C-alpha positions in Angstrom: 0.1 0.0 0.0 2.7 2.3 0.8 4.5 1.7 -2.6 1.2 2.7 -4.3 1.1 6.0 -2.6 4.7 6.6 -3.4 4.0 5.8 -7.1 0.8 8.1 -7.0 2.7 10.7 -5.2 5.7 10.5 -8.2 3.0 10.6 -10.7 1.3 13.6 -9.3 4.4 15.5 -8.7 5.6 14.8 -12.5 2.4 15.8 -13.9 2.2 19.3 -12.0 5.7 20.2 -12.9 5.3 19.4 -16.7 6.0 22.5 -18.8 4.5 23.4 -21.8 5.6 22.2 -25.3 8.0 24.5 -27.5 5.8 25.7 -30.2 6.0 28.5 -32.6 4.7 32.1 -31.4 1.6 33.3 -33.0 2.4 36.9 -32.0 2.0 37.8 -35.8 -1.2 36.3 -37.0 -2.0 38.4 -40.1 0.7 40.0 -42.5 -0.5 40.1 -45.8 -1.0 43.7 -47.5 -3.7 45.7 -48.8 -3.6 44.2 -52.5 -4.2 40.8 -51.2 -7.4 42.0 -49.2 -8.2 43.8 -52.6 -7.8 40.7 -54.7 -10.0 38.8 -52.3 -12.5 41.4 -52.0 -12.7 41.3 -55.8 -13.3 37.4 -56.0 -16.0 37.8 -53.3 -17.6 40.3 -55.8 -17.3 38.1 -58.7 -19.0 35.4 -56.9 -21.9 37.7 -55.7 -22.4 39.1 -59.2 -22.5 35.4 -60.7 -25.3 34.3 -58.0 -27.9 37.0 -59.1 -28.4 35.6 -62.4 -28.6 32.3 -61.2 -31.1 32.8 -58.6 -33.1 34.5 -61.4 -33.0 31.4 -63.6 -33.8 29.3 -60.9 -37.0 31.5 -60.3 -38.0 31.5 -63.9 -37.6 27.8 -64.0 -39.9 27.6 -61.1 -42.3 29.5 -62.4 -42.1 27.8 -65.6 -43.0 24.8 -64.1 -45.8 25.6 -62.0 -47.2 27.4 -65.3 -47.1 24.2 -67.1 -49.0 22.3 -64.4 -51.7 24.9 -64.9 -51.7 24.5 -68.8 -52.0 20.9 -68.3 -55.0 21.2 -66.0 -56.8 23.4 -68.7 -55.8 21.0 -71.6 -57.8 18.1 -69.6 -60.6 20.3 -68.8 -61.3 21.0 -72.3 -60.9 17.7 -73.4 -63.4 16.4 -71.4 -61.7 14.5 -68.9 
């Protein structure tokens, strides 16, 4: 029992005195210039501008699908079904 107590004490002393690992510093996080920000902003602008026609096309397709269902109902009524 005394041996287990010594082992637990030794392990706890070793764990509490452990030092931090040597890692690189993160003091300088962002070091890019203004031109990089301007380029990334331009890329974001291109993506947003391309989303506008895509959304308009999707809305047009959905409207076309709804209109097609309405005309199909009218054809069935005229045919006497």
